[in-house]
TIVEXSE-540332 format. One record per residue (C-alpha): x, y, z; residue in three letters; residue number from 0. Coordinates in Angstrom, 1 decimal, padded with zeros to 4 digits, always signed. Example, Ala and Ser with C-alpha at 12.3 -4.5 7.8 and 13.67 -1.06 7.14 Angstrom:
! residues 2
- +012.3	-004.5	+007.8	ALA	0
- +013.7	-001.1	+007.1	SER	1
***
This chain:
! residues 586
- +000.0	+000.0	+000.0	MET	0
- +001.3	+003.4	-000.9	ALA	1
- +002.4	+005.8	+001.8	THR	2
- +000.5	+009.4	+001.7	THR	3
- +003.1	+012.2	+001.4	THR	4
- +002.0	+015.4	+002.6	VAL	5
- +003.3	+018.4	+000.6	ASN	6
- +001.4	+021.5	+002.0	ALA	7
- +001.2	+024.2	-000.5	PRO	8
- +002.3	+027.7	+001.0	ARG	9
- +001.2	+030.1	-001.7	ASP	10
- -002.7	+030.9	-002.1	PRO	11
- -002.2	+032.9	-005.2	ASN	12
- -001.8	+029.6	-007.7	THR	13
- -004.3	+027.2	-008.8	LEU	14
- -001.5	+024.7	-009.7	SER	15
- -001.0	+021.5	-007.5	ASN	16
- +002.4	+022.2	-006.9	TYR	17
- +002.3	+020.0	-003.6	ASN	18
- +002.1	+016.9	-006.2	ASN	19
- +004.1	+017.9	-009.0	PHE	20
- +007.2	+020.0	-009.4	LEU	21
- +008.4	+021.9	-012.7	THR	22
- +012.2	+021.1	-013.0	GLN	23
- +012.8	+022.6	-016.5	HIS	24
- +011.1	+024.8	-019.1	THR	25
- +011.7	+025.0	-022.5	VAL	26
- +009.9	+028.1	-024.1	VAL	27
- +009.9	+028.1	-028.1	ASN	28
- +008.2	+031.5	-029.0	PHE	29
- +007.9	+033.4	-032.2	GLU	30
- +007.2	+037.1	-031.6	VAL	31
- +004.7	+038.5	-034.1	ASP	32
- +004.4	+042.2	-034.1	PHE	33
- +001.6	+042.6	-036.2	LYS	34
- -000.6	+040.1	-034.5	LYS	35
- +000.9	+041.2	-031.1	ARG	36
- +001.3	+037.7	-029.9	THR	37
- +003.9	+035.3	-028.7	LEU	38
- +002.9	+031.7	-030.7	ASP	39
- +004.9	+028.6	-030.2	GLY	40
- +005.4	+025.6	-027.7	THR	41
- +006.4	+025.3	-024.3	VAL	42
- +007.8	+022.1	-022.8	ILE	43
- +007.6	+021.5	-019.1	LEU	44
- +009.6	+018.8	-017.4	LYS	45
- +007.9	+017.9	-014.1	LEU	46
- +008.4	+015.3	-011.5	ILE	47
- +005.9	+013.8	-009.0	SER	48
- +006.5	+014.4	-005.5	ILE	49
- +003.6	+012.5	-003.9	SER	50
- +002.8	+008.8	-004.4	ASP	51
- -000.1	+007.7	-006.3	SER	52
- -002.2	+010.5	-005.1	GLU	53
- -003.5	+011.9	-008.4	THR	54
- -003.1	+011.7	-012.1	LYS	55
- -004.0	+015.3	-012.8	ASP	56
- -001.5	+017.8	-013.4	ILE	57
- -002.9	+021.4	-012.8	LEU	58
- -001.3	+024.3	-014.3	LEU	59
- -002.1	+028.2	-014.0	ASP	60
- -003.0	+029.9	-017.3	THR	61
- -004.9	+033.3	-017.8	SER	62
- -006.4	+034.2	-021.1	HIS	63
- -004.2	+031.7	-023.2	LEU	64
- -005.1	+030.0	-026.3	ASP	65
- -004.0	+026.5	-025.7	VAL	66
- -003.9	+024.5	-028.9	LYS	67
- -002.9	+021.1	-027.7	ASN	68
- -001.1	+019.0	-025.2	VAL	69
- +001.4	+016.2	-025.8	SER	70
- +003.2	+014.0	-023.8	LEU	71
- +006.9	+013.3	-024.2	LYS	72
- +006.8	+015.5	-027.2	GLY	73
- +005.0	+013.0	-029.5	ASN	74
- +001.6	+011.6	-028.3	SER	75
- -001.2	+014.3	-028.5	ILE	76
- -003.0	+014.0	-025.4	LEU	77
- -007.0	+014.1	-025.6	SER	78
- -007.6	+014.2	-022.0	ASN	79
- -007.0	+017.7	-021.2	TRP	80
- -009.2	+020.8	-020.4	GLN	81
- -009.1	+024.3	-019.3	LEU	82
- -011.6	+024.8	-016.4	LEU	83
- -013.8	+027.6	-015.9	PRO	84
- -012.0	+030.9	-015.0	ARG	85
- -011.6	+031.7	-011.4	PHE	86
- -010.9	+035.3	-010.5	GLU	87
- -008.4	+036.7	-010.0	PRO	88
- -006.3	+033.7	-010.6	TYR	89
- -007.1	+032.5	-014.1	GLY	90
- -008.0	+029.2	-015.6	SER	91
- -006.6	+025.8	-014.7	VAL	92
- -005.3	+023.8	-017.5	LEU	93
- -006.1	+020.2	-016.3	LYS	94
- -004.1	+017.5	-017.8	ILE	95
- -005.0	+013.9	-016.9	SER	96
- -002.5	+011.1	-017.0	LEU	97
- -003.4	+007.5	-017.6	GLU	98
- -002.9	+006.7	-014.1	LYS	99
- -001.9	+008.2	-010.8	GLU	100
- +001.8	+009.3	-010.8	ALA	101
- +004.3	+007.5	-008.6	GLU	102
- +006.6	+009.4	-006.4	GLU	103
- +009.8	+010.5	-008.4	GLY	104
- +008.2	+009.8	-011.7	GLN	105
- +009.2	+012.2	-014.5	SER	106
- +006.8	+013.6	-017.1	PHE	107
- +007.6	+015.7	-020.1	GLU	108
- +004.5	+017.9	-021.2	ILE	109
- +004.7	+019.8	-024.6	GLY	110
- +002.0	+022.5	-024.8	ILE	111
- +001.1	+024.4	-028.2	GLN	112
- +000.0	+027.8	-027.1	VAL	113
- -000.3	+031.5	-028.1	GLN	114
- -001.1	+034.6	-026.2	THR	115
- -004.2	+036.9	-026.8	THR	116
- -004.8	+040.4	-026.6	ASP	117
- -005.8	+040.1	-023.0	LYS	118
- -002.4	+039.0	-021.8	CYS	119
- -001.6	+040.9	-018.8	THR	120
- +002.3	+040.2	-019.0	ALA	121
- +003.1	+041.9	-022.3	LEU	122
- +003.2	+045.6	-023.5	GLN	123
- +003.3	+046.1	-027.2	TRP	124
- +004.4	+049.5	-028.4	LEU	125
- +004.1	+051.0	-032.0	THR	126
- +007.1	+052.7	-033.5	PRO	127
- +005.4	+056.1	-032.6	ALA	128
- +005.6	+055.1	-029.0	GLN	129
- +009.5	+054.4	-029.2	THR	130
- +012.0	+057.3	-028.9	SER	131
- +013.2	+056.9	-032.6	ASN	132
- +009.9	+055.9	-034.1	LYS	133
- +011.4	+053.4	-036.2	LYS	134
- +010.4	+050.1	-035.0	GLN	135
- +008.0	+048.4	-032.8	PRO	136
- +008.8	+047.1	-029.3	TYR	137
- +007.8	+044.4	-026.9	MET	138
- +008.6	+043.6	-023.3	PHE	139
- +007.2	+041.4	-020.5	SER	140
- +006.4	+041.9	-016.9	GLN	141
- +005.4	+038.8	-015.1	CYS	142
- +005.6	+039.8	-011.4	GLN	143
- +003.4	+038.9	-009.6	ALA	144
- +001.1	+036.5	-011.2	ILE	145
- +001.3	+037.3	-014.8	HIS	146
- +003.5	+034.6	-016.4	ALA	147
- +000.4	+032.3	-016.4	ARG	148
- -001.0	+034.8	-019.3	SER	149
- +002.2	+034.0	-021.5	LEU	150
- +002.2	+030.3	-021.0	PHE	151
- +000.8	+027.3	-018.7	PRO	152
- +003.0	+027.1	-015.6	CYS	153
- +003.1	+026.7	-011.8	GLN	154
- +003.0	+030.3	-011.2	ASP	155
- +004.3	+030.6	-007.9	THR	156
- +007.6	+031.8	-006.3	PRO	157
- +007.6	+028.5	-004.4	ASP	158
- +008.6	+026.7	-007.5	VAL	159
- +011.8	+027.2	-009.4	LYS	160
- +012.8	+025.9	-012.8	SER	161
- +015.8	+026.1	-015.1	THR	162
- +014.9	+027.6	-018.5	TYR	163
- +016.1	+027.4	-022.3	ASP	164
- +014.6	+030.1	-024.4	PHE	165
- +014.4	+030.0	-028.1	ASN	166
- +012.8	+033.0	-029.3	ILE	167
- +012.3	+034.0	-032.9	THR	168
- +011.9	+037.6	-034.0	SER	169
- +012.6	+040.0	-036.6	PRO	170
- +014.3	+042.5	-033.9	LEU	171
- +016.8	+042.0	-031.4	PRO	172
- +015.9	+040.1	-028.0	VAL	173
- +017.2	+040.0	-024.5	VAL	174
- +015.7	+037.7	-022.0	ALA	175
- +016.4	+036.5	-018.4	SER	176
- +019.0	+033.8	-019.4	GLY	177
- +022.6	+033.8	-020.8	LEU	178
- +022.8	+034.2	-024.7	SER	179
- +024.0	+031.1	-026.1	THR	180
- +023.6	+032.3	-030.0	GLY	181
- +021.8	+034.2	-032.7	ILE	182
- +021.1	+032.3	-036.0	SER	183
- +019.3	+033.8	-039.1	GLU	184
- +015.9	+032.1	-039.7	GLU	185
- +014.7	+033.6	-042.8	HIS	186
- +016.1	+036.1	-045.5	ALA	187
- +014.9	+039.6	-045.4	LEU	188
- +011.6	+040.2	-046.7	SER	189
- +010.6	+041.6	-050.0	THR	190
- +010.3	+045.2	-048.2	ASP	191
- +014.1	+046.0	-047.7	ASP	192
- +013.1	+048.1	-044.5	MET	193
- +011.6	+045.2	-042.7	THR	194
- +014.3	+043.3	-040.6	PRO	195
- +014.8	+039.6	-041.4	GLY	196
- +013.8	+037.0	-038.7	THR	197
- +016.5	+035.5	-036.3	SER	198
- +016.3	+032.8	-033.7	LEU	199
- +017.6	+034.2	-030.3	TYR	200
- +018.6	+031.5	-027.9	THR	201
- +019.5	+031.8	-024.2	PHE	202
- +019.9	+029.4	-021.1	LYS	203
- +019.3	+029.9	-017.4	GLN	204
- +020.9	+027.2	-015.3	ASP	205
- +020.0	+028.9	-012.2	ILE	206
- +016.4	+027.7	-011.2	PRO	207
- +014.2	+030.7	-011.1	ILE	208
- +010.4	+031.3	-010.2	PRO	209
- +008.0	+031.9	-013.0	SER	210
- +007.7	+035.6	-012.2	TYR	211
- +011.3	+035.9	-013.2	LEU	212
- +010.7	+034.8	-016.7	PHE	213
- +011.4	+037.9	-019.1	ALA	214
- +011.8	+038.8	-022.6	ILE	215
- +012.1	+042.1	-024.7	ALA	216
- +012.3	+042.7	-028.3	SER	217
- +012.9	+045.7	-030.2	GLY	218
- +015.5	+048.3	-031.8	ASP	219
- +018.1	+047.4	-029.1	ILE	220
- +022.0	+048.0	-029.2	VAL	221
- +024.5	+047.3	-026.5	THR	222
- +027.5	+048.8	-024.8	ALA	223
- +029.8	+047.7	-022.2	PRO	224
- +029.4	+049.4	-018.9	ILE	225
- +031.9	+047.2	-016.7	GLY	226
- +034.1	+044.0	-017.0	PRO	227
- +030.9	+041.9	-016.5	ARG	228
- +028.2	+044.2	-017.5	SER	229
- +026.3	+045.7	-020.4	THR	230
- +023.7	+048.3	-021.1	VAL	231
- +021.0	+047.5	-023.6	ALA	232
- +018.8	+050.4	-025.2	THR	233
- +017.8	+052.1	-028.1	GLY	234
- +020.5	+053.6	-030.5	PRO	235
- +019.9	+057.1	-029.7	GLU	236
- +020.0	+056.6	-025.9	GLU	237
- +023.1	+054.4	-025.7	LEU	238
- +025.7	+056.7	-025.3	SER	239
- +024.0	+058.7	-022.5	ALA	240
- +023.1	+055.4	-020.8	SER	241
- +026.5	+053.9	-021.1	LYS	242
- +027.9	+057.0	-019.3	TRP	243
- +025.2	+057.1	-016.6	GLU	244
- +025.9	+053.6	-015.8	LEU	245
- +029.6	+052.9	-016.4	GLU	246
- +031.0	+054.8	-013.2	ALA	247
- +029.3	+052.6	-010.4	ASP	248
- +027.7	+049.4	-011.8	THR	249
- +030.9	+047.2	-011.0	GLU	250
- +031.5	+049.2	-007.7	ARG	251
- +027.9	+048.3	-006.7	PHE	252
- +028.5	+044.6	-007.6	ILE	253
- +031.7	+044.4	-005.6	GLN	254
- +030.0	+046.0	-002.5	VAL	255
- +027.2	+043.5	-002.6	ALA	256
- +029.4	+040.5	-002.9	GLU	257
- +031.5	+041.7	+000.1	SER	258
- +028.3	+041.7	+002.1	LEU	259
- +026.8	+038.6	+000.8	VAL	260
- +029.0	+036.3	-001.5	TYR	261
- +030.1	+036.2	-005.0	GLY	262
- +027.6	+037.3	-007.9	TYR	263
- +026.0	+034.0	-009.3	ALA	264
- +024.6	+035.0	-012.4	TRP	265
- +027.9	+035.5	-014.7	SER	266
- +026.8	+038.9	-016.1	THR	267
- +024.8	+041.8	-014.7	TYR	268
- +023.2	+043.8	-017.4	ASN	269
- +020.7	+046.6	-017.5	VAL	270
- +018.0	+047.2	-020.3	LEU	271
- +016.7	+050.7	-020.4	ILE	272
- +013.2	+050.3	-021.6	LEU	273
- +010.9	+053.1	-023.5	PRO	274
- +009.5	+055.5	-021.5	PRO	275
- +006.1	+053.7	-020.9	SER	276
- +007.6	+051.2	-018.6	PHE	277
- +005.5	+051.8	-015.3	PRO	278
- +007.9	+050.9	-012.7	TYR	279
- +011.5	+051.9	-011.5	GLY	280
- +013.0	+048.6	-012.3	GLY	281
- +012.3	+044.8	-012.5	MET	282
- +015.1	+042.5	-011.1	GLU	283
- +014.9	+039.9	-013.9	ASN	284
- +018.1	+037.6	-013.8	PRO	285
- +021.0	+038.6	-016.2	VAL	286
- +019.0	+041.7	-017.4	TYR	287
- +017.4	+044.1	-015.0	THR	288
- +014.5	+046.0	-016.8	PHE	289
- +015.0	+049.6	-016.0	ALA	290
- +013.0	+052.9	-016.5	THR	291
- +014.6	+055.6	-018.6	PRO	292
- +014.2	+058.0	-016.1	THR	293
- +017.2	+056.9	-014.2	ILE	294
- +019.2	+058.4	-017.2	ILE	295
- +019.3	+062.0	-016.0	SER	296
- +022.7	+063.0	-017.1	GLY	297
- +023.9	+063.6	-013.4	ASP	298
- +024.3	+059.9	-012.2	ARG	299
- +022.0	+060.8	-009.3	GLN	300
- +019.5	+058.3	-009.8	ASN	301
- +021.1	+055.0	-010.2	ILE	302
- +020.2	+053.7	-006.7	ASP	303
- +017.7	+052.0	-008.5	VAL	304
- +020.6	+049.9	-010.1	ILE	305
- +021.9	+049.2	-006.5	ALA	306
- +018.5	+048.2	-005.5	HIS	307
- +017.7	+045.8	-008.5	GLU	308
- +021.2	+044.5	-008.4	LEU	309
- +020.7	+043.5	-004.7	SER	310
- +017.8	+041.3	-006.0	HIS	311
- +020.4	+039.1	-007.6	SER	312
- +020.8	+037.6	-004.0	TRP	313
- +017.4	+038.6	-002.2	SER	314
- +014.5	+037.5	-004.3	GLY	315
- +016.3	+035.9	-007.3	ASN	316
- +018.5	+033.3	-005.6	LEU	317
- +016.7	+033.4	-002.2	VAL	318
- +012.8	+033.9	-003.0	SER	319
- +009.6	+034.5	-000.8	ASN	320
- +007.6	+031.4	-000.8	ALA	321
- +004.5	+033.4	-001.6	SER	322
- +003.6	+037.0	-002.0	TRP	323
- +002.2	+037.1	+001.6	GLU	324
- +005.8	+037.0	+002.6	HIS	325
- +007.0	+039.6	+000.0	PHE	326
- +008.9	+041.6	+002.5	TRP	327
- +011.6	+038.8	+002.4	LEU	328
- +012.2	+039.8	-001.2	ASN	329
- +011.9	+043.5	-000.9	GLU	330
- +012.6	+044.2	+002.9	GLY	331
- +016.2	+042.5	+002.3	TRP	332
- +016.8	+044.0	-001.0	THR	333
- +016.1	+047.5	+000.2	THR	334
- +018.4	+046.9	+003.2	TYR	335
- +021.4	+045.5	+001.0	LEU	336
- +020.8	+048.7	-001.3	GLU	337
- +021.2	+051.0	+001.5	ARG	338
- +024.3	+049.1	+002.8	ARG	339
- +025.7	+049.7	-000.7	ILE	340
- +024.8	+053.5	-000.5	GLN	341
- +026.7	+053.5	+002.8	ALA	342
- +029.9	+051.8	+001.5	ALA	343
- +029.9	+054.0	-001.6	VAL	344
- +028.7	+057.5	-000.5	HIS	345
- +029.2	+057.4	+003.3	GLY	346
- +026.9	+056.1	+006.2	GLU	347
- +024.9	+059.3	+006.5	PRO	348
- +023.4	+058.5	+003.0	HIS	349
- +022.1	+055.2	+004.4	ARG	350
- +020.0	+057.3	+007.0	ASP	351
- +018.9	+059.9	+004.5	PHE	352
- +017.6	+057.0	+002.5	SER	353
- +015.8	+055.5	+005.1	ALA	354
- +014.2	+058.8	+006.2	ILE	355
- +013.0	+059.3	+002.6	ILE	356
- +011.8	+055.5	+003.0	GLY	357
- +010.1	+056.2	+006.2	TRP	358
- +007.9	+059.0	+004.6	LYS	359
- +006.9	+056.6	+001.8	ALA	360
- +006.0	+054.2	+004.3	LEU	361
- +004.0	+056.7	+006.3	SER	362
- +002.2	+057.8	+003.0	ASP	363
- +001.3	+054.2	+002.2	SER	364
- +000.0	+053.5	+005.8	VAL	365
- -002.1	+056.7	+005.5	ARG	366
- -003.6	+055.5	+002.1	GLU	367
- -004.4	+052.1	+003.3	PHE	368
- -005.4	+053.4	+006.8	GLY	369
- -003.4	+052.3	+009.8	ASP	370
- -005.4	+049.0	+010.5	GLN	371
- -005.4	+047.8	+007.0	HIS	372
- -004.3	+044.1	+006.4	GLU	373
- -001.8	+045.3	+003.8	PHE	374
- +000.2	+047.4	+006.2	THR	375
- +001.3	+044.2	+007.9	LYS	376
- +004.6	+042.7	+007.4	LEU	377
- +003.0	+039.2	+006.9	VAL	378
- -000.3	+039.6	+004.8	ILE	379
- -003.4	+037.4	+004.0	ASP	380
- -003.7	+037.1	+000.4	LEU	381
- -006.2	+034.1	+000.1	LYS	382
- -008.8	+035.1	-002.6	GLY	383
- -006.8	+038.4	-003.6	LYS	384
- -004.7	+039.7	-006.2	ASP	385
- -001.2	+040.2	-005.0	PRO	386
- -001.1	+043.3	-007.3	ASP	387
- -003.7	+044.9	-004.9	ASP	388
- -001.3	+044.8	-002.1	ALA	389
- +001.7	+046.5	-003.9	PHE	390
- +003.0	+049.5	-001.7	SER	391
- +006.0	+050.7	-000.1	SER	392
- +005.2	+048.6	+003.2	VAL	393
- +007.1	+045.5	+002.2	PRO	394
- +010.0	+047.4	+001.1	TYR	395
- +010.1	+050.0	+003.9	GLU	396
- +008.6	+047.9	+007.0	LYS	397
- +010.8	+044.9	+005.9	GLY	398
- +013.9	+047.1	+005.9	PHE	399
- +012.9	+048.5	+009.2	HIS	400
- +012.9	+045.2	+010.6	PHE	401
- +016.0	+044.2	+009.5	LEU	402
- +017.6	+047.6	+010.5	TYR	403
- +016.2	+047.0	+014.1	TYR	404
- +017.7	+043.4	+014.1	LEU	405
- +021.2	+044.9	+013.1	GLU	406
- +021.0	+047.4	+015.9	LYS	407
- +019.8	+044.9	+018.5	LEU	408
- +022.7	+042.2	+017.4	LEU	409
- +025.2	+044.7	+016.8	GLY	410
- +026.7	+045.3	+013.2	LYS	411
- +029.5	+042.8	+013.4	SER	412
- +027.3	+039.9	+014.6	GLU	413
- +024.5	+040.7	+012.1	TRP	414
- +026.9	+040.8	+009.3	ASP	415
- +028.2	+037.3	+009.9	ALA	416
- +024.6	+036.1	+009.8	PHE	417
- +023.9	+037.7	+006.3	ILE	418
- +025.9	+035.3	+004.1	PRO	419
- +024.7	+032.3	+006.2	TYR	420
- +021.1	+033.1	+005.4	TYR	421
- +021.7	+033.6	+001.7	PHE	422
- +023.6	+030.5	+001.5	ALA	423
- +021.1	+028.3	+003.4	LYS	424
- +018.4	+029.3	+001.1	TYR	425
- +020.4	+029.7	-002.3	LYS	426
- +018.2	+028.3	-005.1	ARG	427
- +015.1	+027.8	-002.5	LYS	428
- +012.1	+029.8	-001.3	SER	429
- +011.3	+030.3	+002.2	LEU	430
- +008.5	+032.1	+004.3	ASP	431
- +008.8	+034.3	+007.5	SER	432
- +008.7	+031.3	+009.7	TYR	433
- +011.8	+029.9	+008.0	ASP	434
- +013.6	+033.3	+008.4	PHE	435
- +012.8	+033.5	+012.2	LYS	436
- +013.9	+029.8	+012.8	SER	437
- +017.2	+030.4	+010.9	THR	438
- +018.1	+033.5	+012.8	LEU	439
- +017.2	+031.7	+016.3	LEU	440
- +019.5	+028.7	+014.9	GLU	441
- +022.4	+030.9	+013.8	PHE	442
- +022.7	+032.7	+017.3	PHE	443
- +021.8	+029.5	+019.5	GLU	444
- +025.2	+029.2	+020.9	LYS	445
- +025.5	+033.1	+021.6	ASN	446
- +023.7	+033.5	+024.8	GLY	447
- +023.6	+037.2	+024.6	ALA	448
- +022.1	+037.2	+021.2	ALA	449
- +019.7	+034.6	+021.8	THR	450
- +018.6	+036.6	+024.9	LYS	451
- +017.9	+039.7	+022.6	ARG	452
- +016.1	+037.7	+020.1	LEU	453
- +014.0	+035.9	+022.8	ASN	454
- +012.7	+039.3	+023.7	ASN	455
- +011.7	+040.5	+020.0	VAL	456
- +008.1	+040.8	+019.9	ASP	457
- +007.8	+038.7	+016.5	TRP	458
- +003.9	+038.6	+016.5	ASP	459
- +004.0	+042.5	+016.5	ALA	460
- +006.4	+042.7	+013.7	TRP	461
- +004.9	+040.2	+011.6	PHE	462
- +001.1	+040.8	+012.2	TYR	463
- +000.7	+044.4	+013.6	LYS	464
- -000.8	+046.8	+011.1	PRO	465
- +000.6	+050.3	+010.8	GLY	466
- +003.9	+051.9	+011.2	LEU	467
- +006.8	+050.2	+013.2	PRO	468
- +008.6	+051.8	+016.0	PRO	469
- +010.6	+054.7	+014.5	LYS	470
- +014.4	+054.5	+015.0	PRO	471
- +016.7	+057.3	+015.6	GLU	472
- +018.4	+058.5	+012.3	PHE	473
- +021.2	+060.8	+011.3	ASP	474
- +019.3	+063.7	+010.2	THR	475
- +022.2	+065.9	+009.1	GLY	476
- +021.4	+065.5	+005.2	MET	477
- +017.7	+066.2	+005.7	VAL	478
- +017.7	+069.0	+008.3	ASP	479
- +019.4	+071.4	+005.7	VAL	480
- +016.4	+070.6	+003.2	CYS	481
- +013.8	+071.4	+005.8	TYR	482
- +015.7	+074.7	+006.9	THR	483
- +015.8	+075.8	+003.2	LEU	484
- +011.9	+075.1	+003.0	ALA	485
- +011.4	+077.1	+005.9	GLU	486
- +013.1	+080.1	+004.4	LYS	487
- +010.8	+079.9	+001.3	TRP	488
- +007.7	+079.9	+003.5	LYS	489
- +008.5	+083.9	+004.0	GLY	490
- +009.5	+084.4	+000.3	PHE	491
- +007.8	+087.5	-001.0	GLY	492
- +006.4	+088.6	+002.1	SER	493
- +007.2	+091.6	+004.3	ASP	494
- +008.2	+089.5	+007.1	LYS	495
- +011.3	+087.7	+005.2	GLY	496
- +014.4	+089.1	+003.7	VAL	497
- +015.3	+085.6	+002.1	PHE	498
- +016.9	+086.0	-001.2	GLU	499
- +017.2	+082.6	-003.1	PRO	500
- +020.5	+081.9	-004.7	ALA	501
- +022.0	+079.0	-006.7	GLU	502
- +024.1	+078.2	-004.0	LYS	503
- +021.4	+077.3	-001.6	ASP	504
- +021.5	+073.9	-003.0	ILE	505
- +025.3	+073.8	-004.2	GLU	506
- +026.7	+070.3	-003.2	GLY	507
- +023.3	+068.8	-002.6	TRP	508
- +022.5	+065.4	-004.1	VAL	509
- +019.3	+065.1	-006.0	ALA	510
- +017.4	+063.3	-003.3	ASN	511
- +018.1	+066.3	-001.0	GLN	512
- +016.5	+068.6	-003.6	VAL	513
- +013.4	+066.0	-003.7	VAL	514
- +013.3	+066.1	+000.2	VAL	515
- +013.3	+069.9	+000.0	PHE	516
- +010.4	+069.9	-002.7	LEU	517
- +008.4	+067.6	-000.9	GLU	518
- +008.5	+069.6	+002.3	ARG	519
- +007.5	+072.6	+000.2	ILE	520
- +004.5	+070.5	-001.0	GLN	521
- +003.6	+069.9	+002.6	ASP	522
- +003.4	+073.5	+003.7	LEU	523
- +000.1	+074.7	+005.0	ASP	524
- +000.0	+077.5	+002.6	GLU	525
- +001.0	+077.0	-001.0	PRO	526
- +003.9	+079.2	-002.2	LEU	527
- +003.0	+082.2	-004.4	SER	528
- +003.1	+081.9	-008.3	LYS	529
- +006.2	+084.4	-008.2	GLU	530
- +007.8	+082.1	-005.8	ALA	531
- +007.3	+079.1	-007.9	VAL	532
- +008.6	+081.0	-010.9	HIS	533
- +011.9	+082.3	-009.0	VAL	534
- +012.5	+078.7	-007.5	MET	535
- +012.5	+077.0	-011.0	GLY	536
- +014.6	+079.8	-012.5	ARG	537
- +017.3	+080.0	-009.4	THR	538
- +017.7	+076.4	-009.0	TYR	539
- +017.5	+075.2	-012.6	GLY	540
- +014.3	+073.2	-012.2	PHE	541
- +013.0	+074.5	-015.7	PHE	542
- +016.0	+073.1	-017.3	THR	543
- +016.9	+069.9	-015.4	SER	544
- +016.6	+066.5	-017.0	LYS	545
- +016.2	+064.6	-013.6	ASN	546
- +012.5	+063.4	-013.3	VAL	547
- +012.6	+062.8	-009.7	GLU	548
- +013.2	+066.7	-009.3	VAL	549
- +011.4	+067.9	-012.2	VAL	550
- +008.1	+066.0	-011.2	SER	551
- +008.4	+067.5	-007.6	ARG	552
- +008.9	+070.8	-008.7	TYR	553
- +005.8	+070.7	-011.2	LEU	554
- +003.7	+069.4	-008.4	ALA	555
- +004.6	+072.4	-006.3	VAL	556
- +003.5	+074.6	-009.3	GLY	557
- +000.2	+072.8	-009.8	LEU	558
- -000.6	+073.2	-006.1	LYS	559
- -000.3	+076.9	-006.7	THR	560
- -002.2	+076.9	-009.9	LYS	561
- +000.7	+078.3	-011.8	SER	562
- -000.1	+078.5	-015.4	GLU	563
- +003.9	+078.4	-016.2	GLU	564
- +004.0	+074.7	-015.3	VAL	565
- +000.9	+073.3	-017.1	LEU	566
- +002.7	+072.9	-020.5	GLU	567
- +005.8	+071.1	-019.0	PRO	568
- +003.5	+069.0	-016.9	THR	569
- +001.7	+067.9	-020.1	ALA	570
- +004.9	+067.2	-022.0	GLU	571
- +006.5	+065.0	-019.1	LEU	572
- +003.1	+063.1	-018.7	LEU	573
- +003.2	+062.5	-022.5	GLY	574
- +006.6	+060.9	-022.4	ARG	575
- +007.1	+059.4	-019.2	VAL	576
- +005.0	+056.2	-018.0	GLY	577
- +006.5	+055.5	-014.6	ARG	578
- +003.7	+055.4	-012.1	MET	579
- +005.8	+057.0	-009.4	LYS	580
- +005.6	+060.1	-011.6	PHE	581
- +002.3	+060.0	-013.3	VAL	582
- -000.2	+059.5	-010.5	ARG	583
- +000.8	+062.5	-008.3	PRO	584
- +000.7	+064.7	-011.3	LEU	585
***
């Protein structure tokens, strides 16, 4: 009689039965069709049964997919498969029935012919007019959190990791979240000499990754080196500026991260600068970070986005949250590592300065949700919910503050010894908050003083209490000067003040100090006068700045005063920038 194997699923946001079968390897054979706006081809999943004779049904996540047929071991077409009715917000189960219950350890190779549809939530298709040089169309994917299922049937959960082979046919260059293994010409040029020929681009990802890190992009893409193991990819017109922006710091960031954790595992670290419609700051796809063009500001002031996405090469990509309920394990750790990089490169005050900015973002999120809302907890309940609805700064900043608290509690040298241990133990694995807690206690179990401190941690409050965590004492030196200048502007133009703005007011400031200053101005009880907004923009160069972080805040100040002078620049910015961080406030 077979014994029952209990593999409790930890992710409520997948419909797959990954407690019975696990995906070990995925082969994706896709043709990019810009005219139809589809990916069309065959996906091969190599799965292994991890339960013994419990079920003969393989359940895979899909969403708005056209599944054409299913085959077993690449040759025999299976007739016993069906797409079950859609279950919101998670999509439709692809149910594949085997001839009999699977034995533990038994392997299966499933081939699925599939085509994406116009309801695919993972792809964005751009016309030539939506790109900077207006010459070629563009396509890119964004699979986090549960959108890979709209590209191909899969176990769409961060609790399952698979290696990948990518075979992508496209008329335009392709990048993917794997290492390139070659380009081969598939077809000659078409009769229209202006239309590129079609080539096969192949990539391999030998480190197992969750489905949300599957990524491809195709368009008018060229590349340039930005370090000994790094490349930037972008449009031809943006290449020179992008190379200059990133080449000074990328390798230094990698080396600092390696000193904190351990060696970089993905061979190369590259950055794809996407067209302006990309809605996020960055996406940590392995090998190629997908990044917003707003970081290319001509002053190297916004590349902390790269420090963040690079840090994901350890936290998130190698060591992953088992479900989106424990998203802080990805983003809290990444924000913590990002700020350690900042401290190493720029000095310790910059870490606290960044944390102060983060505290404001956290406070804003808590205020918007409400301080008793489920989504302001560190560990949240996502049963029956779309993980995208919970997205905010909470897992980033509340997660950072928990780790920062533990660092201060244990002492930096003790804590720093734990960091590589943690990332080594869960390398290529997924974990939840309870794994994190037990690992921390286990590491310090022979250290009596540390164990005593950890036993006094209110774990339930940190994990489950909504609202803001305790606020630590920060070094406020870099922020105090911003607040002082904002106070001076309160009296500008009145009989009470004799403040005369000058360019030297912000001389030597980093861009984020200007951001803090402008956000302080936005929060004034009485908005500035239109004259003050005009003088500020001219004196400090906000009208001519290419730094969207700065310009967007300045425009918000102007809109609050109903200044006609900022209306046209605001419309122009909204017409060329898609990043939600800037679009929503304006």
